[in-house]
C-alpha positions, 0 to 999 in steps of 0.5 A: 645632497651630494654632487659627485663629479667636479673635476678639480681643474674645472675651477669655474665649476668648483667656484660656482658650486662653492658659491651655491653653498657646497663644500669639498669633502674629499678628492679622488686622485687621478679619477679623470683623464683630462685631454690636456692635463692627464689624470686629475682629481675629482672633488666630492662636494656636499650640501646639507639640505 
């Protein structure tokens, strides 16, 4: 299973998905325009079922 849209600055969400067993397999640089941080990366996270 793949979960595609985890913004790298959303550390709470990143930690939650990792706690559920997902791992970061890549990051798309500058894929999200954050209101405060500007362009930030978006993690591609994966969990084998």
